[in-house]
N, C-alpha and C positions, 0 to 999 in steps of 0.2 A: 738525679736524672730520671729515676723511676717515678718520682712524684710529678715531675714535669710531663712525662709521657702520659700518666693517668689524666692529668688536667687537660692536656691537648686532646686526648681521646674523648673525654666527657664533653669538652667543648664542641668537638666535631659532631658527636652524636646529637648534642642539643641543637646545633644549627640544622642538621638534617631533619630532625623531628619538627622543628619550627617551619621549615620549608614544606614539609609534607602537610602539616596542619594548615598552613596558609593556602596551599593548592586545594585542599579539601574544601576550605571555606569559599575560595574563589569559584570552584565548580558548583558548589551548592547555590551560591548567589546567582550564577549564570543559569542554572537549571530553573530556579524560581522565576527568573526574568523571562525565560523561554516559555514557561507555563503561563505566565502573565500575558505574554504576547498572544498566545493561542486564545486565551479568554477574551482578549481585546478584539481579536479577529472574529470570534463568534458573535460578540455583541455588535460589531460593525455590520455583520450580515443580517442582523435582526432589526436594523434601522428601518423604520417605516418609509423614510425617504430613500428610494432605491438609487437615486443619483449619488448618494453619499457612500454606497457600498463599494468595496474594492472589487474589481473585476476578477473572475476566476480563471486567469490566464497565465499564472505563474510569475506575474510581475512582482518585483521585490519592493516591499514597503518597509521603510525605516521607522523604528519606534525606539523611544527611550523609556526603559523601565527602571526607575531609580537612577542609578549611575551607570547602568548597563545598556549598551547598544544592542538592539535586536533587529534582525531582518526577517520579516514574515512573508511567506508566499502562499497563495491560495489557488487551488485547482478544482475543477468540477470533476467529482468522482465518477460521474456518469459518462465521462469520456473514456473510461477504461473498460475492459472486457471482464465480465464476471463468469468464470468457468463453471460455477455451480448452476447458472441459469441460462447461459448463452445457448442458442439453438446450434445443432450440429453443423449446418452450412456455414454459420459464422465462425465457429471454432476451426473448421476445416480451412476456410479462406484465410483466417488469421495465421494458422500454422504454415500455410503455403507462403504467405507474405513474409514470415520471419525465417524462411529458408528451407522448410521441410519439402521433400518431393511430394507430388500429388498422392501417391499411394500410401506413403507414410502418414501424410496429413489426414487422409481419410480414416485410416485405422486408428490413429491416435485420438482423433476427434470422437470416434465411436467409443473408444476405451474410456475417455474422460466422461462422456455421457453415461456410460454404465456405472462408472465409479461414483458420480454424484447423484445418480438416480433420475437424470433428465432425458434418457434415451427414449425416442418416440415409440419404439418397438423393442423393448428390452428382451434379451434372451433369458431363459430360466437361470436362476442363481447358480445351480450346479454346473451349467455349461460355462458360465463366466469363471467360476472357480477352477474348473478343469484347465482353462487356458493359462491361468496363473501358476497352477501346479506344474503344468508341462514346461513352463519357463523357469522352473526351479524356485518358485516363490511359495512361501507357506501361508499366504493369505489371499483373499479375494476382494472384490469391490464391495464397500459397505452399502452402496446405493443411497447415500445421504450427502447433503451439501458439505463442501469442504470446511474444515475447522481452521486450516491455515493453508497458505499457498505452498509451503514446503510439502504438504501432503501430495501434491501433484507428482512429486518425485517417486511415489510408489505406484503410480499408474502404469499398467503394462505398455511397454513401448516408449515410455518417457526416458530421455537421456539427460545427463547434466547440461550438455550443450543446448539442447532444445529448451529446457527449463530456464536456463540463463538468458536465452534470447527472448522468451515470451514474458518472463516475470515482470519486467518494468512496465508492461502494459496491462497488468491484471489488477483486479480488485475483488474483495469478498463482499462488497457493499453496493455495487452498481446494479442497474436494471438489466434485464435480459438482452436488450439491444442498446448499445452505447449511443450517446448523443453525438451526432456527426459534427455539430458546431464546436464541440470542445474536445473532440478526439484528436490524438496526435497523428502524424502522418501514417504510421504503421496501422493503427486501428482504422483510420479513415480509408486507407486502401482496401482493407478487408471488407469494410462496410460497403464501399463502392462496388466491389466485385459481386457481392450477393444481391445488392440492389439492382445491378444491371441484369442479373440472372433471374430476378423476380422471386428470390427465395424468401426475403423478408421485406415487409413494407417499410419504406423510409419514413413514413408519417407516424408520429407518436404525439399524443396530447402532452402539453407541458405538465411536468410533475407538480403535485401540490406541495411536495416537500423537496427541498434542495439538499443534496448530499455533497459535501465538500471536503477536500483534504487540505490540511493546514500544516505547513512546515515552518518552524521558528528556530532560528539560529542565533544564540546569544553570545556576544563577545565580551568577556569580563576581564577583570584584572589578572595579572600574572599569566597572561596568555590563555586564560580559560576560554574554552569554546564548547558549547553544548547545543546539540540539535534535538529538538523534540517535535514529533509529529502527531497529528490527530485526525481522525475521520469523524465528522459531525453531521447530523441531519438538522436542518433549520427549517421551521415552518410554523405558522400561527396555530395550526391544528395540534401541535405537539405540546405536552405539558411543560410549562416554562418557556416554550418557544424553541427549544432545541433538545437534542439527545446526543450524547457522546457514544460513538460506536467503538472507537479504539483510541488509545492514547499511550504513547511510549517514546523511548529515546533510542538512539543508535541507528545503525544502517539497516538492520533487519526489521522491517516493518511491513505489515500486511496492508 
């Protein structure tokens, strides 16, 4: 009986290890396929025939990478708001659009401008630091562009609820003023409000370089599913025709 128990135990362990190894292989294959789909999307956007390029509207494109099915989606990164470079009126209008009251939106927009160093009339650093210390914080605004969107959570007046509301519409790579033609309804509403107020000119020359966000979801064997995202600049003036700004997996992505 003891020998039978040992054999059964070893057999069960062996089957578990085989399943784990099979899952690891399936996930690795799916991840490679997702990365391949992103590369395919980049080269699609470099096609001299613009009619062959996929539109940057989030439409799903089906690809077969090896034996793996991949769904690729492309969006114009210029349709998002870049908090490191966006003017204060746009930030304020954006915060109001996402649910902040007018006074909170004004204060938070000013605080973001001081944090990233884009405030048109910044206060002395000591005055900024004093506000943070008064709020019980042991740091002050760095006065430099954001290194991650999570960093916004350290801005004076920012709450988890506000950050959760604005984060889906933000980017670290877009222009100071988003492109109205590719903006989502929230960003478009904020743009419309400042355009009506005459705070920012709606006319911008077309960019020489296109910045796009690519999301590729690969569906592999053994229910493997891997999502990889990338932000890429594409343009004939760039070395090799493109530059990768960010590339990663998972839900947390800038």
